[in-house]
C-alpha positions, 0 to 999 in steps of 0.5 A: 453915860450908856456909850460903853457896854460897861456903862450899860451893865452898871446902870442896868444894875443900879436902876434895877436895884433902885426899882426893886428896893425903892418901889413902894416908898411912901405908899404904906405905913409902918408894919409890925413887928418892929417898924411901928416901934422905931417910927413911934420912938422917932416921932416922939423924938421930934415932938419932945426934942429929946433925942438922947433918951428915946421914949415909947409912950410914957416909958424910956425905950432902951432895947436898941441904940438910937441910930436908926431912930435918929435917921428916921427923925432926921428924914421926917424933919427934912421931908415932913412925911413919915411914910417916906422917912421911916423907910428911907434909911433902909433904902439908902443903906441897901444901896450903900451895901450893894455899892460896897460889894460891887466896888470891892469885887471890882477892886479885888478881881474884875468889874465883871466879878463886882457885877455878879456879886451885886446881882447875887446879893440884890436878889438873895431873898433875905436881903431883898425882904429886909431891905424893904423893911424899916428895921435896924438890920439893913442899916447895921448890915451896911455899916458892917459891910462898909467896915469890911470894905475899908479893912479889906482894901487896906489888908488886901490892896494896901497899905491904905491907912485911910481905908483902915481908919474908915473900916474901924469908924464904920464898925463903931457906928455899927455898935451904936446902931446895934451892939453887934456892929463890932463883929466887923472887926473879926476880919482881923482874925483871918487876916492875922492867920494869913499874915503869919502863914505869909500868904500875902503882904498883910501887915499891921505892925505900924504906929498908924494901926492905932488910928483904927481903934481911935476911930472906933472909939470916936464913933461910939463916943458920938452917942455914948459921951453925951448920953452918959454925961447927961445921965450922970449929971442929972438927978433923974434915976430913970436916965441912969437906969436907961444907961445901965440897961442899954449898955449892959443888959441889952448888949453883953447880957443879951448875948450871954444870957439870951431870954428870947428866940431860943433855937438849936446850935445849927439854926443859922445853917437852915437859915442860910440854906433857905433864905439865901436862895438863889446864890446859896444854890451854887454852894455844891459847885463853890465848895470844891472851887474854894478849897482849890483856891485856899490850897493856892494860898489866895488870901482873898478867899481866906479872909472872906470865908474865914470871916463868914465862918466866924460870924456863923459861929459867933451867932450860933453860940448863944441860945437866942437866935433870929434869922436876921442875925447872920444877914451881915455875912450875906454880902461877904458870901456873895463876894466870895462866890462871885468869881466862880459864878460865870463858870458855874452858870455855864454848867447844865445842872445849875441852869436846870435848877434856876429854870425849875426855881423860876417855874416853881415861883411863877406857878406857885404865885399864879396858883395862889391867885387863882385859888383865892378867885375860885377856891374855898371861900372859907379861906377868904372868910378866915382872912376877913375875920382874923386879919381884918382884910376887906373882901374887895381887897382880896379880889384885887389881891388875887388879880395882883397875884395872877399878874405876878404869875403871868410875869414870871411865865413870860420871863421864863419864855423870854430868858430861860433857854439862854439866860436862866439867871435873868429869868429868875431875876426878872421874875423876882424883880416883878414880884417885888415891884408889883407887890410894892406898888399894888399890894402895899395899898391893899393890905396897909390898913389891916397890917398897920392899924391905920384902918382901926385907928381911923375908924376909932377916930371917926366913931368917938368924934373929934372932941373925945379923948382916947386912952390905950390899954394893952396897946401896940406901937402902931396904935399910938403911932397912928392915932388921929389925936394925942392918946393917953397910955399907961405904960407899955411893959407893965402888966395889962391888968395894971394898965386896965386899972389905970385906964379905968381910973382915967376914964372915970375922971371925965366919963362923958368925953373919954374912951378906952381902946382895949385889946381883946385879950386884956378885957377883964371880967370887970368889963361888961362885954354887952356894953362895949363895941368893936373898934376894929381888927388888925394884925390878928387882934380885936380892939374894943371901945370901952366907955365908963358905963361898961365898967361894972366893978374893980378890975382884978385879973383872974387866972383865966384873964392872965392866960388869955393875956399870954395868948397875944400873937407877938 
């Protein structure tokens, strides 16, 4: 396997990717904001057997299609461990994305170009950061990249109608993962321009063209057909409401009339310049090179760069924007950049920039660790009081940061003179691996609500019943017993009223866990006790004697409720 240089280079990439992305798998629980939500929905799928209509607590969850939740539930059914199951889809999707980029670079140019593209993508900050989280974006990025892989193999290396069909089918799976999966098909726009301008032999004028759209609709039907059939056939209005919300309000409606995350038109340009480091640093040298290649009528660059531009435009039009929206364009950017990187990395200033960035990262992390050890103790006290961190954990975390900083310094000493890119990648690799193996365990209880829910279970005893008010998904997910809940999206004062009624039905054995911002004036704060602190929130245990009257929200109560960190 390692007899040739090509084999050694490939396996170095593959093993490094598995270490960087896979480190920490099984060592932590889901962390907010999105991870506990999807894990809870998947857990309730397994427990209820209802995989078509996901639930969050007692309410239907229609914000996202269920593809990621299906994968998490399936992996739990297979392995029986939520700490593995909830992160495994992101790990496999990330490895699949890297494989597509490597193989496409190898086929469109050379094996070396494929390696450069995959290395650049692996250590792009946004890609690595999201790859180690259990959100929908790594999975939808893989499916969009797979769709582009199939389309580009047909359009640039074909005709290859199997790849054409694969591209459309992957785009359809992207739609039932996150509605924007359809953006992969925007690749047909620059392809049509190239065909009309006779830049290549790209052609789609064949009856087999329709295999693609049929595969696209077939992929969507895997979810839509059974879901719509059950919703329309059963006499349950909530199922029809779920179908209407997820098909219309959460897709086209959300794009046309964004109701959250409002940002200016140029927002994504800032995201690319800051979160696509280090590959985006090559842009000043890449732009003139891309211009020259477009003048030579190279269809490869027209398709890759044209699609990237269309994606940025697509997500810049609506008011609602998040940094992860344009992540599917990152693999294509790295692919377009890869043929230029060998020449760019021989230049003086790119090498200086890489050395400076490596030094900055290493020095910053080392300084952070030393500051926790010897700096102002008020900073540590703030972390303890607001985030629920354990003081001993902070001391261990400081040593971890120092270790990462020292690793970065050693990487500079070993690689920086001749291979500055290797110095940077070694530093970033050490950062991700060391934090995953050590840091996950240090911050897990405070970040995940595991510590709070464990402490609450011990305090109320094994025979008590627990109800949740103004709860977050991680509270219900990590409760050590079936916990009552009174809705999630309904107002907190209504949840508290329902919770108090539930409490009064069996006051001797029932407890409420209430988020501090949802405590109304009807609760005597001298008769409640602190359940714990996690995610910048305080959680209080309330028993029946603490309820002093009817729970009616005042203006002050509502203002306090609106101060929730999320």
